[in-house]
C-alpha positions in Angstrom: -12.5 32.3 -0.1 -10.6 33.1 3.0 -7.1 31.7 3.6 -8.2 30.2 6.9 -10.8 28.0 5.0 -8.1 26.8 2.6 -5.7 25.8 5.5 -8.5 24.3 7.6 -8.2 20.5 7.8 -11.0 18.5 6.2 -13.5 16.8 8.5 -15.4 13.6 8.2 -19.2 13.6 8.4 -18.9 12.8 12.1 -16.9 16.0 12.6 -13.5 14.4 13.3 -10.5 15.5 11.2 -9.7 13.2 8.3 -6.1 12.1 7.6 -4.1 13.3 4.6 -4.5 9.8 3.3 -8.3 10.0 3.4 -8.3 13.4 1.9 -6.4 12.0 -1.1 -9.1 9.3 -1.6 -7.0 6.4 -0.3 -8.3 3.4 1.5 -6.3 1.8 4.3 -6.5 -1.8 5.4 -7.0 -1.9 9.2 -8.7 -4.1 11.7 -11.9 -2.1 11.0 -11.6 -1.9 7.3 -10.3 -4.7 5.0 -10.3 -2.6 1.9 -7.0 -2.2 0.1 -5.9 0.6 -2.3 -5.7 -0.4 -6.0 -1.9 -0.1 -5.7 -1.7 -2.4 -2.7 -4.1 -4.9 -4.3 -2.0 -5.1 -7.5 1.3 -5.4 -5.7 2.9 -8.8 -6.1 4.9 -10.3 -3.3 8.2 -11.7 -4.5 8.6 -15.5 -4.3 11.3 -16.9 -2.0 13.2 -18.0 -5.1 13.1 -14.5 -6.6 14.3 -13.1 -3.2 17.1 -15.6 -3.2 18.1 -14.5 -6.7 18.3 -10.9 -5.5 20.4 -12.0 -2.5 22.8 -13.7 -5.0 23.0 -10.5 -7.0 23.8 -8.6 -3.9 26.5 -11.0 -2.9 28.0 -10.9 -6.4 28.2 -7.1 -6.1 30.1 -7.5 -2.8 32.5 -9.9 -4.3 33.1 -7.6 -7.4 34.0 -4.8 -5.1 36.3 -6.8 -3.0 34.2 -6.8 0.2 33.6 -10.5 0.3 35.3 -13.6 -0.9 33.6 -15.9 -3.4 33.8 -18.9 -1.0 32.2 -16.9 1.8 29.4 -15.8 -0.5 28.7 -19.2 -1.9 28.8 -20.9 1.5 26.4 -18.3 2.9 24.0 -18.5 0.0 24.0 -22.3 0.1 23.2 -22.2 3.8 20.4 -19.7 3.2 18.9 -21.7 0.4 18.9 -24.9 2.5 17.4 -23.2 5.6 14.6 -21.6 3.6 13.7 -24.9 2.0 14.7 -23.8 -1.5 17.0 -26.7 -2.1 14.3 -29.2 -1.1 11.6 -27.4 -3.1 13.6 -26.5 -6.3 16.6 -28.8 -6.2 20.3 -28.2 -5.9 20.9 -27.7 -9.6 18.4 -24.8 -9.7 20.0 -23.1 -6.7 23.5 -23.5 -8.2 22.3 -22.1 -11.6 20.8 -19.0 -9.9 24.1 -18.4 -8.0 26.2 -19.0 -11.2 24.0 -16.6 -13.2 24.4 -13.8 -10.6 28.2 -14.3 -10.3 28.7 -14.5 -14.1 27.6 -10.9 -14.5 30.7 -9.7 -12.7 34.1 -10.6 -14.1 35.8 -10.6 -10.8 33.6 -13.3 -9.4 
């Protein structure tokens, strides 16, 4: 087999070059094709509450490294939870418990 055949891009039945993604057997969701890859189909979108928990963890890390005050972090997180409807949906006690859990992992919080 000649080297030029190995390096030659693959072509679709209609003669147009196929993308690397297509060559690897992937499927892409587009306006023309609603098929998802198995990986995309199995991916789980994080809930708003889980995203808030991650936000709390990030703020706790900032506090632990002296880049943010505890009061600034708590005020910002509380405002975020209220604006995203998390307080209304899950209750203030749940929101405070998530913040407390995140901050408890870091002694300087």
